[in-house]
Structure formats: C-alpha cells, structure tokens
C-alpha positions as MATLAB code, in Angstrom:
seq = 'MTTARLHNTPADIAAAAALLRAGACVALPTETVYGLAANALDADAVRGIFAAKGRPADNPLIVHLLCAADAVPLVAPGEADKLTMLGDFMPGPLTVILRRAARVPSVVSGGLDSVALRIPAHPVARAVLAACGLPLAAPSANRSGSPSPTSAQHVLDDLDGAIAAVLDGGESAVGVESTVLSLTGDVPEILRPGAVTPEQLCALLGEVRVAEAVLAPLSAHTQAASPGMKYKHYAPRLPVVLVRGSAENYAAWCNARACLALCFARDAQFLRVPVFCYGAETDAETQARLLFDGLRTLDTAAAALQDAGGAAKLIIAAHAPAPNGVGLAVYNRLLRAAGFAVVEV';
ca = [
      -9.102   -1.774   14.209;
      -6.506    0.968   13.858;
      -3.628    0.134   11.506;
      -0.313    1.179   13.070;
       2.299    2.718   10.774;
       5.646    1.330   11.926;
       9.108    2.351   10.761;
      12.498    0.804   10.129;
      13.746    0.928   13.710;
      14.749   -1.966   15.976;
      11.782   -1.264   18.254;
       9.257   -1.247   15.411;
      10.730   -4.362   13.794;
      10.389   -6.091   17.174;
       6.798   -4.837   17.430;
       5.972   -6.209   13.965;
       7.510   -9.563   14.888;
       5.475   -9.703   18.109;
       2.260   -9.022   16.190;
       3.062  -11.808   13.735;
       3.822  -14.275   16.526;
       0.441  -13.353   18.054;
      -1.393  -14.275   14.843;
      -1.934  -10.791   13.392;
      -1.489   -9.623    9.797;
       1.291   -7.092    9.142;
       2.242   -5.482    5.825;
       5.978   -5.605    5.138;
       8.230   -4.059    2.472;
       9.999   -6.337    0.034;
      12.132   -5.549   -2.989;
       9.215   -6.485   -5.287;
       6.026   -5.059   -3.703;
       4.679   -4.786   -0.152;
       3.422   -8.107    1.203;
       0.670   -8.820    3.743;
       2.328  -11.243    6.125;
       1.014  -13.768    8.630;
       2.386  -16.906   10.281;
       2.316  -19.487    7.480;
       1.950  -22.347    9.971;
      -1.158  -20.842   11.627;
      -4.209  -21.512    9.442;
      -6.340  -18.981   11.312;
      -3.717  -16.254   10.856;
      -3.509  -17.052    7.139;
      -7.288  -16.850    6.837;
      -6.916  -13.315    8.167;
      -4.939  -12.457    5.009;
      -7.754  -13.696    2.783;
     -10.348  -11.796    4.830;
      -8.420   -8.509    4.814;
      -7.752   -8.649    1.066;
     -11.060  -10.154   -0.035;
      -8.939  -12.811   -1.767;
     -10.479  -15.951   -3.330;
      -9.648  -19.027   -1.234;
      -8.302  -21.039   -4.189;
      -5.616  -18.443   -4.977;
      -2.376  -19.792   -3.404;
       0.019  -17.720   -1.313;
       3.799  -17.385   -1.293;
       5.712  -18.304    1.874;
       8.677  -16.065    2.689;
      11.740  -17.557    4.380;
      14.991  -16.223    5.792;
      17.184  -18.902    4.173;
      16.992  -22.090    2.111;
      17.433  -24.299    5.188;
      14.086  -23.012    6.468;
      12.396  -24.744    3.519;
      13.272  -28.271    4.693;
      10.311  -28.785    7.095;
       7.861  -27.191    4.623;
       8.448  -29.410    1.589;
       8.486  -33.087    0.701;
      11.725  -35.001    1.398;
      14.521  -33.986   -0.969;
      12.611  -31.048   -2.468;
      14.602  -28.378   -0.623;
      17.758  -29.549   -2.435;
      16.333  -28.026   -5.633;
      16.809  -24.554   -4.159;
      20.582  -24.917   -4.189;
      20.725  -24.678   -8.003;
      18.969  -21.294   -7.800;
      21.416  -19.715   -5.393;
      22.237  -16.919   -7.838;
      18.678  -15.574   -7.411;
      17.938  -16.406   -3.766;
      17.664  -14.099   -1.856;
      15.915  -12.115   -4.561;
      12.729  -11.651   -6.587;
      12.236  -15.353   -7.380;
       9.576  -17.707   -6.018;
       9.946  -21.476   -6.401;
       7.078  -23.974   -6.290;
       7.900  -27.348   -4.719;
       5.878  -30.273   -3.391;
       4.680  -29.338    0.099;
       4.868  -31.157    3.397;
       1.734  -31.855    5.441;
       2.920  -29.309    8.002;
       1.942  -26.457    5.658;
      -1.790  -25.691    6.048;
      -3.765  -26.323    2.842;
      -5.181  -22.785    3.060;
      -1.677  -21.506    2.211;
      -1.507  -23.468   -1.042;
      -5.109  -23.006   -2.152;
      -5.671  -26.740   -1.662;
      -2.785  -27.768   -3.928;
      -0.143  -30.340   -2.993;
       2.588  -27.770   -3.667;
       3.904  -24.701   -1.855;
       5.464  -21.500   -3.226;
       8.607  -20.325   -1.416;
      10.636  -17.127   -1.637;
      13.693  -15.742    0.167;
      13.352  -11.942    0.014;
      16.384   -9.697   -0.277;
      14.870   -6.580    1.319;
      16.724   -5.853    4.592;
      13.565   -4.893    6.500;
      11.700   -8.032    5.452;
      14.717  -10.109    6.429;
      14.986   -8.363    9.792;
      11.357   -9.191   10.560;
      11.794  -12.820    9.463;
      14.811  -13.109   11.752;
      13.009  -11.433   14.669;
       9.820  -13.498   14.503;
      11.419  -16.853   13.648;
       8.477  -17.875   11.465;
       7.827  -18.634    7.809;
       5.515  -15.871    6.609;
       2.760  -16.264    4.044;
       2.654  -12.907    2.262;
       0.724  -12.029   -0.888;
       0.659   -8.409   -2.039;
      -0.755   -6.055    0.619;
      -3.667   -4.644   -1.374;
      -7.325   -5.260   -2.031;
      -7.562   -8.405   -4.135;
      -7.452   -7.522   -7.827;
      -6.267   -3.908   -7.415;
      -2.798   -2.575   -8.329;
      -0.134   -3.964   -6.061;
       1.357   -1.614   -3.439;
       4.893   -0.308   -3.812;
       4.777    2.030   -0.791;
       3.356    1.976    2.718;
       0.862    4.657    1.687;
      -0.498    2.379   -1.050;
      -1.081   -0.275    1.619;
      -2.954    2.172    3.828;
      -5.015    3.416    0.880;
      -6.345   -0.133    0.460;
      -6.227   -1.783    3.889;
      -6.228    0.921    6.594;
      -8.306   -0.430    9.460;
      -8.299   -4.006    8.118;
      -4.812   -5.089    9.296;
      -2.783   -4.630   12.459;
       0.165   -2.681   11.058;
       2.244   -1.678    8.058;
       6.017   -1.431    8.395;
       7.230    1.445    6.227;
      10.461    0.526    4.440;
      10.304    3.044    1.621;
       9.405    2.441   -2.009;
       9.871   -0.986   -3.568;
      12.897   -1.155   -5.858;
      11.599   -3.725   -8.377;
       7.942   -2.728   -8.478;
       6.366   -5.965   -9.785;
       5.865   -9.256   -7.989;
       8.467  -12.018   -8.051;
       9.003  -14.432  -10.887;
       7.251  -17.717  -10.041;
       9.077  -20.859  -11.195;
       7.509  -24.293  -10.770;
       9.897  -27.189  -10.213;
       7.145  -29.771   -9.724;
       7.208  -31.092  -13.294;
       9.742  -32.564  -15.707;
      10.648  -29.134  -17.120;
      11.012  -25.939  -15.022;
       8.054  -23.680  -15.864;
       7.568  -19.956  -15.342;
       4.024  -19.381  -14.103;
       4.415  -15.642  -13.497;
       7.155  -13.441  -15.009;
       9.091  -10.955  -12.902;
      12.499   -9.349  -12.537;
      14.253  -12.718  -12.869;
      13.734  -13.245  -16.584;
      13.220  -16.373  -18.706;
      16.549  -15.643  -20.361;
      18.370  -15.625  -17.015;
      16.716  -18.841  -15.870;
      17.454  -20.573  -19.179;
      21.108  -19.620  -18.845;
      21.186  -21.236  -15.404;
      18.905  -24.248  -15.827;
      18.896  -25.024  -19.536;
      15.368  -25.703  -20.754;
      12.720  -23.504  -19.124;
       9.129  -23.274  -20.304;
       6.882  -20.191  -20.039;
       3.300  -21.152  -19.170;
       0.620  -20.263  -21.724;
      -1.317  -18.487  -18.951;
       1.389  -15.786  -18.803;
      -0.048  -14.239  -21.978;
      -3.528  -15.782  -22.139;
      -6.484  -16.190  -19.776;
      -6.527  -19.327  -17.641;
      -9.609  -21.477  -18.128;
     -12.334  -20.775  -15.593;
     -12.265  -24.457  -14.595;
      -8.473  -24.703  -14.157;
      -6.894  -24.508  -10.691;
      -4.399  -21.640  -10.472;
      -0.980  -23.054   -9.524;
       0.456  -19.611   -8.757;
      -0.729  -16.174   -7.644;
      -1.551  -13.894  -10.558;
      -2.743  -16.597  -12.969;
      -6.499  -17.007  -12.825;
      -8.270  -13.845  -11.802;
      -8.242  -10.315  -13.127;
      -5.401   -8.670  -11.264;
      -3.564   -5.392  -10.812;
      -6.553   -3.352  -12.004;
      -7.426    0.199  -10.883;
     -11.060    1.272  -10.576;
     -10.923    2.778  -14.057;
     -11.066    0.383  -17.039;
      -7.667   -0.244  -18.645;
      -7.008   -0.781  -22.351;
      -3.617   -1.994  -23.549;
      -2.634   -0.208  -26.769;
       0.058   -1.467  -29.154;
       1.507    0.837  -31.805;
       3.909    3.676  -32.568;
       4.110    6.783  -30.381;
       2.229    8.829  -32.986;
      -0.536    6.263  -33.497;
      -0.896    5.643  -29.772;
      -1.220    9.384  -29.117;
      -3.758    9.850  -31.915;
      -5.853    7.015  -30.489;
      -5.702    8.520  -26.975;
      -6.400   12.086  -28.119;
      -9.602   10.971  -29.816;
     -11.012    9.518  -26.589;
     -11.881   10.362  -22.989;
      -8.845    8.780  -21.420;
      -5.726    9.127  -19.338;
      -2.440    7.814  -20.691;
       0.044    5.479  -19.053;
       2.735    6.268  -21.568;
       6.399    6.176  -22.482;
       8.505    9.320  -22.148;
       8.567    9.906  -25.932;
       4.753    9.704  -26.165;
       4.120   12.730  -23.949;
       4.980   15.300  -26.634;
       2.099   14.031  -28.795;
      -0.575   13.635  -26.097;
      -3.315   16.127  -25.157;
      -4.733   14.045  -22.304;
      -3.518   13.627  -18.691;
      -0.416   11.432  -18.622;
       1.774    9.368  -16.334;
       5.114    8.486  -17.961;
       6.328    5.135  -16.707;
       9.733    5.148  -18.341;
      11.382    5.068  -21.727;
      10.157    2.551  -24.284;
      13.408    0.605  -23.922;
      13.700    0.813  -20.113;
      11.715   -2.152  -18.805;
      13.195   -1.915  -15.286;
      11.822    1.615  -14.842;
       8.488    0.574  -16.362;
       8.253   -2.197  -13.760;
       9.190    0.090  -10.876;
       6.639    2.780  -11.814;
       3.810    0.650  -13.226;
       1.572    0.246  -10.186;
       2.189    3.764   -8.902;
       1.196    5.001  -12.353;
      -2.074    3.067  -12.378;
      -2.919    4.315   -8.892;
      -1.967    7.911   -9.713;
      -4.111    7.958  -12.870;
      -7.019    6.437  -10.955;
      -6.808    9.280   -8.437;
      -6.518   11.873  -11.205;
      -9.599   10.448  -12.915;
     -11.607   10.666   -9.712;
     -10.647   14.341   -9.369;
     -11.665   15.029  -12.968;
     -15.012   13.334  -12.498;
     -15.651   15.204   -9.243;
     -14.986   18.436  -11.145;
     -17.574   17.513  -13.757;
     -15.205   15.945  -16.262;
     -15.854   12.969  -18.521;
     -17.865   10.298  -16.734;
     -16.556    7.302  -18.695;
     -12.802    7.695  -18.656;
     -10.396    4.864  -19.375;
      -6.668    4.362  -18.859;
      -4.840    3.732  -22.137;
      -1.569    1.932  -21.404;
       1.109    1.938  -24.102;
       2.184   -1.701  -24.354;
       5.826   -2.539  -23.601;
       7.878   -5.093  -25.508;
       7.078   -8.519  -23.966;
      10.648   -9.710  -23.424;
      13.078   -9.652  -20.508;
      11.620   -7.709  -17.576;
       9.188   -6.229  -20.098;
       7.393   -9.580  -20.165;
       6.465   -9.033  -16.497;
       5.172   -5.515  -17.216;
       3.201   -6.735  -20.242;
       1.721   -9.602  -18.191;
       0.525   -7.227  -15.441;
      -1.037   -4.824  -17.947;
      -2.763   -7.672  -19.804;
      -4.457   -8.743  -16.600;
      -5.231   -5.185  -15.491;
      -6.948   -4.735  -18.868;
      -8.801   -8.031  -18.702;
      -6.942   -8.901  -21.932;
      -8.440   -5.896  -23.785;
      -5.742   -5.108  -26.383;
      -5.987   -2.617  -29.252;
      -3.625   -2.469  -32.257;
      -3.154    1.044  -33.676;
];
C-alpha cells in the first residue's frame, strides 16, 4: 500500500472523506496530535486501526464527532445531556467518557460498556467530519507505544505504507492528547490529563477527581478505561529517564553520562551533551507543544551518533516539569515514556 499525502484543499478533504466512507484508515490533524481515523460504526474498519498501529485490542479508542447532537445515537439514553455542561471546552481538547449504546462496536471501547467522545476544534478535522458524515474512531496516528505525532511527517515516519492516506494540516497546536474525563461514576474523574486542566474542570463542575493511574502504573490485571492508562506509551526507541532537580544538578547528572537531554531553556548553558530545549521551566504550554517532537528529534540524533561510532548505550534524560496545570499532562507523558523511571538529583 502507498500512503497518499493529502493537503488542506477541498478536493483532498473530499478524497479523505471518500476513503473513510469506503472503510479505509486516514490520518487527520487535530489540535492535540494527529489521529488515525476510521468509521467508528464499522468494526472491520476500526480493526484496521489496531492492525496498522500494532495496538492492543483492550486499549479503547476515542470517537470524534462534529457536534454534541451526534453523540445521541452512540450513548445510553440521557447520557448525551451531560455534554451540555462542558460546552466551554467542546469543541476542544477534551474527551468525555459516557455509557455507550449497543450501536457502537465493542472493538471501539476495548470491550467496555462505555465510549469516549470528543469534538475536535481543528478546522481540517471538522471539515473531514462534515464531509464524510460519520463518527470517526481516531487514536494517535503512530506506532503503538511510540511518541505521538504532531506533524504529517511524524505519521509517515511511523505508518507510511500501512494506511491509506495522511491529510497534512500543519503542526498540532497543543501537542499532547486530549484530557479524558469520565462521567460514568458519581464523581467526574480525570483519567488522562491534557490541555484542559483539573483546575479548569473543577471551576466548572465542582468536585473532580484525578485518577491514581495518572501518576502511577495501572495494575496489570486492571482494564484500562481510557487510552494512555495501562501500557508504556509515548516512548522513543532510546530509553528515557525522568530527572527531577535544579538546572545545575540536572546538568551535572547528564554530563556524567552517555545521554541526550530533553531540557528547559535555562539548562542548556550547563550541558555538554546534545540537547533539545522544550520550553522554559515555567512554560507548560510550550513544553506540551514541543514534547513529542523533542523525543523524536533526540531519537534521530542518537541514531546518527551511534552510526558514527558514538556511545552504544545512550539514554534520553528528560528534565521533569512541575506536575500542575498543563504541566501535569507533560509530566504524565514523560512518566510513561520512561516506564516510571524517575531520578532525584
């Protein structure tokens, strides 16, 4: 299969919609990361997502919709009304878990009785949703477990030849996946942090709980209720270590090892190893936007060093962000990329 690279033109948006209606998988831009889309009501098309990504079958998917009214046939009676209280964040980088209707194939929800729904804000994603007239299941458009893609080129680096097309809509503005909020229990619960923060949701809803699995491994015998909970995620080929400490201590730790640094802007002056600066220590929005590109860039740099006869056992040392606000989302992604390997310096 040859993966077509489409562009943000009416003709190419129509072509992407036609492919989706025919049961193919197409990568689409969203404001968070690129998603690998297929008709959410076609179980065979959805299985194509899992096959292309190498994704475990019990890892649920998010269904993308054009508007809240499109949720009504996909959820249990009355459930769609819950979306109205989240209007400030929909469209936007928020996913809501509700009890699903039988019409939604179980493969979409990983066998759960719930379904995750999102209304993206990205104009290209919305144009495709409008053109195809379908709800679209769309996890991140990457190899399962690798850093999520924030550009069309990232998608092609991982999935060229495995999917029908990628629609190039430029770089993702947010850079990390959507916040996932479950409304299936007595208290709203954040299962995955993102650009919509716990503080914002608390201000809107009152009590909101953050799941323990945001900052700790999920038990091997526990069913993941949301993408990004159970398995090691977001990881480059190189091992990642999350390092907590001052700029000077972080740099000293890195300089004493064979590593590449995913660092803050202030750290660079102290480092004698290859670096990728992913923002200022206090700028969580920039950290989120650059995180996955940084992991991919350092992975590529490491491969070049090793090909040139450099250190054979390099690691990526990521300077840990503050785990609050949007920084909680960045910290969560790095924890999972590192397999929860954290060093205090």
